[in-house]
C-alpha positions in Angstrom: 41.7 -118.7 133.0 45.7 -119.2 133.5 47.9 -116.0 133.7 51.6 -116.3 133.7 52.6 -112.8 133.3 52.5 -110.1 136.2 51.3 -107.7 133.9 48.4 -109.7 132.8 47.6 -110.4 136.7 47.7 -106.3 137.0 45.1 -105.6 134.1 42.7 -108.5 135.5 42.7 -106.7 138.9 41.9 -103.6 137.2 39.1 -105.3 135.5 37.9 -106.6 138.6 38.3 -103.1 140.6 36.0 -101.6 138.3 33.5 -104.3 138.1 34.5 -104.8 134.3 35.4 -108.5 134.9 32.4 -110.1 133.7 30.9 -107.6 131.0 30.3 -109.8 128.0 31.9 -107.6 125.4 34.1 -104.9 124.9 35.1 -102.5 122.1 38.6 -102.4 121.4 40.4 -99.3 119.9 43.2 -101.2 117.5 45.6 -99.2 115.2 48.2 -102.0 114.7 50.6 -100.4 116.8 52.7 -101.6 120.0 50.5 -100.0 122.4 47.2 -101.7 121.0 48.4 -104.8 119.7 49.2 -105.4 123.6 46.0 -104.2 124.4 44.3 -106.9 122.2 46.4 -109.5 123.3 46.2 -109.0 127.3 42.3 -108.9 126.8 42.1 -111.9 124.8 43.9 -113.5 127.8 42.3 -112.2 130.7 39.0 -112.4 129.5 38.8 -115.1 127.0 35.5 -115.7 127.1 34.3 -112.2 126.1 33.6 -110.7 122.6 36.1 -108.5 121.7 34.9 -106.1 118.7 38.3 -105.2 117.3 37.6 -101.8 115.7 40.3 -100.4 113.5 39.9 -97.0 111.5 41.4 -95.7 108.4 42.1 -92.0 108.1 41.2 -91.6 104.4 43.5 -91.7 101.4 47.1 -89.7 101.6 49.9 -90.0 99.1 52.5 -90.2 101.7 50.6 -92.9 104.1 48.4 -94.9 101.6 50.4 -97.8 101.9 50.8 -97.8 105.9 47.2 -97.4 106.2 46.0 -100.3 104.1 48.8 -102.2 105.5 47.6 -101.6 108.9 44.0 -102.3 108.0 44.9 -105.8 106.7 47.4 -106.4 109.8 44.8 -105.8 112.4 42.0 -108.0 110.5 44.6 -110.6 110.4 45.8 -110.5 114.1 41.9 -110.4 114.8 41.2 -113.5 113.1 43.6 -115.4 115.3 41.7 -114.7 118.5 38.7 -117.0 119.0 36.1 -114.5 120.1 37.0 -111.1 118.4 34.9 -109.3 115.9 36.6 -107.1 113.2 34.8 -103.9 112.6 36.5 -101.2 110.1 35.7 -97.8 108.6 37.4 -95.4 106.3 37.0 -91.7 106.4 35.7 -90.4 102.9 38.1 -87.8 103.0 41.6 -87.2 104.0 41.9 -86.2 107.6 44.8 -83.9 108.2 44.9 -82.7 111.5 45.3 -84.5 114.9 42.2 -83.5 115.9 40.1 -84.3 113.0 41.7 -87.8 113.2 40.8 -88.1 117.0 37.0 -86.8 116.4 36.6 -89.1 113.6 38.2 -92.1 115.5 35.9 -91.4 118.6 32.8 -91.1 116.6 33.5 -94.5 114.9 34.0 -96.3 118.5 30.7 -94.6 119.8 28.7 -95.6 116.8 29.9 -99.4 117.3 29.4 -99.1 121.4 26.2 -100.6 122.8 24.8 -99.5 125.9 26.7 -101.9 128.5 29.7 -102.2 126.6 33.1 -100.5 127.7 35.5 -98.6 125.2 38.7 -99.9 125.8 41.9 -98.0 124.4 45.7 -98.1 125.0 46.2 -95.0 126.2 49.1 -94.9 128.7 51.0 -92.7 131.2 53.5 -91.4 128.6 50.4 -90.4 126.5 48.7 -88.7 129.4 51.9 -86.7 130.2 52.1 -85.8 126.4 48.4 -84.4 126.4 48.8 -82.8 129.7 51.9 -81.0 128.5 49.7 -80.0 125.4 46.9 -78.4 127.6 49.2 -76.2 129.2 50.8 -75.0 126.3 47.5 -74.5 124.5 45.7 -73.1 127.8 43.6 -75.1 129.8 41.3 -74.8 132.7 41.5 -76.9 136.0 38.6 -78.9 135.0 40.2 -79.8 131.6 42.9 -81.4 133.4 40.7 -83.9 134.8 39.5 -85.4 131.5 41.5 -88.9 131.9 40.3 -91.5 133.9 41.2 -95.3 134.1 37.2 -95.7 134.0 34.8 -93.1 133.5 31.8 -95.6 132.7 32.3 -95.5 129.0 36.2 -95.8 128.4 38.4 -98.1 130.3 42.2 -97.2 130.0 43.9 -99.9 131.6 47.4 -98.9 130.6 47.0 -95.5 132.2 49.2 -96.2 135.1 51.9 -97.7 132.7 54.6 -96.4 130.7 55.4 -97.1 127.3 58.7 -99.1 128.3 56.2 -101.5 130.3 53.9 -102.4 127.4 56.9 -103.0 125.1 58.5 -105.2 127.6 55.3 -107.1 127.5 54.9 -107.4 124.0 58.6 -108.4 123.7 57.7 -111.2 126.2 54.8 -112.4 124.3 56.4 -112.3 120.8 53.5 -110.0 119.6 53.9 -108.3 116.3 53.3 -104.7 115.4 53.3 -102.1 112.8 55.3 -98.9 113.5 53.2 -95.6 112.3 55.6 -93.5 110.4 53.9 -90.3 111.1 54.8 -90.5 114.6 58.4 -89.7 113.6 57.2 -86.4 112.0 57.8 -83.3 114.4 55.6 -81.0 112.5 52.9 -82.4 115.1 53.0 -80.9 118.0 52.6 -83.9 120.1 55.7 -85.8 118.2 57.9 -82.8 118.7 57.2 -83.0 122.6 57.9 -86.7 122.6 61.0 -87.2 120.2 62.6 -83.6 120.6 61.5 -81.4 123.8 61.5 -84.3 126.3 64.3 -86.3 125.0 66.4 -82.6 125.0 65.1 -82.1 128.4 66.4 -85.5 129.8 70.0 -84.8 128.5 70.1 -81.4 129.8 68.7 -82.8 133.4 68.8 -86.4 133.9 65.7 -87.6 135.6 63.6 -84.4 134.7 61.2 -86.4 132.3 60.3 -88.6 135.6 60.2 -85.8 137.9 58.2 -83.8 135.2 55.4 -86.9 135.2 55.4 -87.3 138.6 54.5 -83.5 139.4 51.9 -83.4 136.5 50.3 -86.5 137.7 50.3 -85.2 141.3 48.6 -82.2 140.3 46.0 -83.9 138.7 45.4 -86.3 141.3 45.2 -83.1 143.7 42.8 -81.5 141.5 40.5 -84.4 141.4 40.1 -84.5 145.0 39.5 -80.9 145.3 36.8 -80.5 142.2 33.9 -82.6 143.2 31.2 -80.8 140.9 27.8 -82.2 140.1 26.2 -81.1 136.9 22.3 -80.2 136.9 20.7 -81.2 133.7 16.9 -79.9 132.4 16.0 -83.6 132.5 17.6 -87.0 133.0 20.9 -86.8 131.2 23.1 -84.8 129.3 21.0 -85.0 126.1 18.2 -82.7 127.6 21.1 -80.0 128.2 21.9 -78.2 131.3 19.3 -76.2 133.5 20.0 -72.9 132.3 18.2 -71.4 135.9 21.2 -73.6 137.6 23.9 -72.3 135.4 23.3 -68.9 135.5 23.2 -69.3 139.5 26.8 -69.9 139.2 30.1 -67.9 139.8 32.0 -67.4 136.8 34.7 -69.9 137.8 31.9 -72.3 138.4 30.3 -71.8 135.2 33.5 -72.3 133.3 33.7 -75.7 135.0 30.4 -76.7 134.4 30.6 -76.0 130.8 34.1 -77.8 130.5 32.3 -81.0 132.2 29.2 -80.7 129.9 31.5 -80.6 126.8 33.3 -83.7 128.7 30.1 -85.6 129.2 28.9 -85.1 125.6 32.1 -86.7 124.2 34.7 -83.3 123.8 37.9 -83.8 125.3 40.0 -80.9 123.8 39.2 -77.4 124.4 40.9 -74.2 125.6 40.4 -71.7 128.5 40.0 -69.1 125.7 37.1 -71.1 124.0 35.4 -71.8 127.5 35.8 -68.0 128.5 34.1 -67.3 124.8 31.5 -69.5 125.3 30.5 -68.2 128.8 30.4 -64.7 127.6 27.8 -65.6 125.1 25.6 -67.3 127.6 25.6 -64.3 129.5 23.6 -62.6 127.2 20.0 -61.7 128.2 18.7 -63.4 125.1 15.8 -66.0 125.6 16.7 -68.0 122.6 20.5 -68.3 121.2 22.5 -70.5 118.6 25.7 -70.5 117.9 29.0 -72.6 117.4 32.2 -72.7 119.6 33.9 -76.2 119.6 30.3 -77.7 119.2 26.8 -76.3 118.3 25.0 -74.5 121.2 21.3 -74.2 121.3 19.9 -72.4 124.0 16.4 -71.5 125.1 14.6 -70.1 128.5 15.4 -73.2 130.3 18.0 -75.3 128.6 21.5 -75.3 127.3 21.9 -78.0 124.7 24.7 -79.2 122.4 23.9 -80.6 119.1 
């Protein structure tokens, strides 16, 4: 293996540091944009013998985005064909997905359905994505546990670009003469994330030069400190999350730790987006003395005398 760019050496080192350098196959989330095309290329360079399952999700028919989505599907398929050990897999939503949350949930469901037990899902999330997500969590309301969701490797998802910013990915893509497709919806500011990125952060930087860098570093430092302070282990009724939380253990926690346990349980079960208000409401429902209980907040909760389960 010959690595000729410092960026590639850094990604290879991350794989080794997390003991992912000998994994026989990876599940790559590839949309066709700059970030994911850089991901597909660098993974093909640093792991040339591994199987790369290139997964592309079509979010359903949309009058404004039909051409873009069709073009992206064809483009990613063609680019994957050029990689020796790549296997292209795609799926399309049977109905239009309108909100960011719907699209995200559909993509993650697709990725997890196509992941084998020992495979890592590899995404192109970078530092700027992380900062945007943290800012959105603050705006919508978040518990301290909600701040801990993003990790480079959580034993399911590998995010090798998490310590890179967008400009570093662009520099690498241009150095390697990569092609990509720009998503026209990224410029529409009716999505709050896009407004933050294209308007608020840019206006902040104009008003106070260097403010975005300081804001980003402060947020990431806060997350790092919280991670050190919040070591917390869930107690399951059985061997894993599928068996649900041990209800007796949960009821013995303080209110603060109950909220933390609920957030971690949701995250462990594949749900990353939640507000503090939703967690408070779930905790109130679970505080009742009913032996058997079923309700829906974020997910479907099924509770009996001994277990707190998600369906």
